[in-house]
N, C-alpha and C positions, 0 to 999 in steps of 0.2 A: 504494500500500500504506500503510495507517495503522499507525503504531507507537505504542504507549502504554507509558510507563514510570511506575511508581509510586514515589514517594519517601516512604517511611514513612507512607503513606496520606493525608498532608495535601497533598501536591503530586502532580499528575498531568501528564505531558507527552505531547503527541501531535503528529505531523507526518506528511507524506506520504513523506519520505525521512529515513534516519538512517544514520550510520556510527559505528563505535566503534573507536578505534585502540589500545585497551588502557589508555588513560588518560582521554581526553576523549570525551564523547558529542556528536556534531555533528548537528544537526537542520536540515533545510531544507524550504522550501515549506509554507505554511499551518501554521506552528508555533503551538501553543496550550498554555498551561500554567495550571493553576489555582493560586491562591495564597491566603493568609489572608483578604484583603479582596475577592477577585474572580478575575480572570484576566489573563493576559498573551498578547499576540499579536505575532508578528514574522515576517519572511521567513526569518531564520536565527538559530539559537541554538547556543551552545556551553556545555555543562555540563562544567566542568573537574574533573579528578580524580574522575570519576563512579564511585562504588562504593557499594553498599548496605552501609553499615557504621554501626550505631547508636552506636558509640563515637566516631566522627568525622562528625557529621551536617552540618557546614558544607560548602556547595558554592558555588564561584564560578560565576557565569553571565554570559555575554556575549550580547547581543541586537543584531541589526542589521537595518535595512530596515523601514520602516513599523512601528515599535514602538508598541504601544498597551498601556497599563496601565489596566485597567478595575476600578473599585472600586464596590461597592454598599453603601449604608447603609440605615437604616430608611426615610428619605424623600428620598434624593438619590442619583443615579448620577453618577459622575465618570469621565471619560476623560482620560488623559494621553498625548499623542502626542509622539514624538521620533524622531530619525533613528537613534539607537543608545542602548544602555544597558548598564551593567555593575553587578554587585553580588554579594551573597551571600545564600544562604538557609540556614536551619537547620530541617530537617524533624524533628529529634529532640528539640527542646526542648518543655517542657510547653506553652508558648505559642509556637507556631511563629513564627519571626522572618524578616523579609525586608527587605532594604535595596537600593535600586536608585539608581544615579546616572545620570541621563538627560541627553543632550546633543543639540544641533543642532535648531534650529527647534522648541523645546518649546512645546506648546499644551495647555492644560487647559480642558476644558469641563464644565459641570455641568448637570444636568437642570432646575435652577431658574434658568437663564439667565445664569450667570456664564461669562466666557471670559477666561483669562489667558494671556499670551504672554511668553516669555523665552528665554534661551539655554541655561540649565542648571537642572535640578531634581533634588531628592533625595526619593525616595519611601520611607517606612518603614511597615511594617505588622506587627501581631501578630494571631494568630488570635483572632477574636471581639472585637478592640479597634480595628478600623477604620483606625488609623494617621494619617499626616499627609504633606503635600507642602510642600516649601519651594522656591520659585522665585526664581532670581536672574537678572540680565541676562546677555546674551552677553558674552564677554571684551572686546569693543571698544565696547560700548554701556553708557551709565550707568543705564539704566532697564529694568524689565520693565513690562508693561501689563495692566490689568484693565478689562473692560467689563461692564456689566449694563444691559440695555435701552438707554436713551439716555445713561446715565451712563458716564463713562470717566475713568481716571486712569493716571498713571505712578508707579512707586515703586522704591526701591532693592532691596526684597525683599518677597515676598508669601508668606505662610504660610497654608495651608489645613488646618484640623483636620477630618478626615473624620467624627469622631464628633459634635462639637458644631455643625458647619456654620459655625464661626467662621472668618472670613477676616481676617487681620491684615496691614496694609501699612505698611512702614517708609518714612518721609520721602515721603509721597504728595503729589501735586498733580494737579489735573485739573478737570473740570466735572461738576456734578451738577444735576439738576432739583430746585430747592428751593422752588418754589411762590410766588415773588414775584408771578408772573402766569402764566397758562396757556402752556405751551410755553417758558417762559423758563429759562435756565440761569445758574448762577453759577460762577465760578472759585473754587477753594478750595485750601488747602494746610495741612499740619500735620506734626508730627514723627511721628505714628503715628495710624492709624485702625483700628478694629475694626468689621467689617461682619457683622452677624448679623440680617438684616432691617432693624433700625435701624442707623444709622451713628454711631459714637462717635469723636470726634476729640480728640486730646490733644496739648498742647504747641504754642505758637506758632500757634494756629488763626486763619485768616483766610478771609473770604468776600467776593467782590467781583463786581459787574457794573457796567454803565455808570452806574447811579444809586445804588448802595449799596456801602459798604465797612464791613466788620465785623472786629474783632479781639478775641480772647479767649484765656484760658488753655485752656479746654476747650469743646467743642461737641457737641451731639447732635441728629441729625435723625431723627425718628420717622416711620414710614410706616404706612399701613393699606391694605388691599386694597379697591379700588373698580373695578367694571366689568372684573374679571379681571386687573387689574394693580396694582402698588403705587404709591400716590400719597403725596406729602409731606403729613404731618399736622401737624407742629409742629417748630419749630427752637428749641433751647435753647442759650444761651451762658452760661458761668460763668467768673468770675475776670478782673477788670480789663477789663470790656467797653467797647470804644470803637466808636462808630457815627458814620459820616458818610453823610448821605443827602440826595438831592434829590427824594425822592418824597413827603415830608411837606409839604403845602400848597405844593408846587412851589417850595420854598425850600431853600437849602443849610442843613441842620440838623445839629447835633452833639450827641452824648450820651456821658456817662461814667457807668457803673453797675457794680455787682457781678454782676448777673445780668440776662439778657434772655430773653424768650419771644416768639416770633412765630408766629401762627396764620394760615396762608395762606387758609383758607376764609373767615374774617371780616376778614382784613387788619388784625388787631389786634397791636400791639406793647406789651408790658408790660416796663418797666424797673424793677428793684428794687435796693435797697441793703441792706447789713448794718450795723446801728448799730456805731459812730457815723458811718459813712459816709452820704452822701446821693447821690441821683441828680442829676446836673447836665445840663441841657438848654438849648441856646440856638440861635438862628438868626443867620446872618451879617448879615442885614438889620438886626438889633438890635430887631426887633419883639417878640421873646419871649425871656425869660430865666427859667428855673425851677430851683429847688433844692428837692427834696422826698424823702421816704422812698421814694416810688413815683411813677412817671409813666407814664401810659397814652396811647397813640395809637390812636384808634378812628374808624371810618368813620361819618359821619352818613348814615343810610339815606335821607334825603330829598335832600340835596345831593350825596352821594357824596364829600364833602370830609373831610379828616382833622381831627379835633379833638384837641388836646393837653391832657391833664388831669393836674394835680398831685393826689396823694392824701396826706393827712396834714398835717403841719406844712409848708406851702408858703411859700417865700420867692421874691420876684421880683427878687432880686439875689444876687450871689455874695460870699462873704467873701473876705478876702485869702488864706486857706488854700485855698479852693476855686479861686481864680484861679491860685495856684501849682500846684495839681494839674493844672489844664487846660494850663498852660504846659509842664509836665514831660511829660505824656502825649500832647499834641497839637501840640507845637512843629513837628514835621516836616510837618504839614498846614496850619498857620495862616500 
């Protein structure tokens, strides 16, 4: 038998079985409820203090067993799975409100390929305003996890904005495909990242693989769609950029700059400075020392070897001030 209950026209509940004890409505088997951003499913639901009363529209709700919160936006579907959930709904407000606290093996999947896992999540929604999900680790775990295609990370907290498609991760670290070479991955970490097709990293940013180490105040990895999937298009770093690399002329190379741009397709590195600063570049062999407003590393199309070019007022030695800056910022590596 299908039972349908309407809550002020904005919420509808249906299930195969239902009982009412004069206070709580208890629903079991194939429970489904519509909500401002989509629908809810579970094996069992308890609507506490159930009464159609427009003066007291808030209702507590408990969900147990294969809980699924489904939300639909203009160009993304999101499913949140959990063992159980509790929260409240307000069917009488002008903008219907819903808040759910989800626990136990929480997993969030999106139609554009993101999957997040954690121990607890809070889902909030307003009618016609799509809402948000905040994911935190399980009580005995330090991290929650996010994957997208081959990229993966762990973070202290993950926030998904259903309206903007923005995903924000606090204290993330993981591996991403950055385009140094086909199929290569680099480890990264930062204080915060914002993922909305492009990847914006803020605070204590670092990238590292077996041949490249980068540090900067901020970083941005841009993507474009090729052959049906997102491919790294450019990497930008800003703020006290430090680079150590063994891929330039197969020598250990060092660079200090204000900004850096890397283009994977052409394997071009552009290091720039903001006056009165200069870009400093040197190799441990002592074969090359450069100080210039801009330094470019470009591939010779005939030899496929890297050429290092100074642009502007180029010096082939460092001043005492430049040597002091190198000592201060690179002392732990030298």
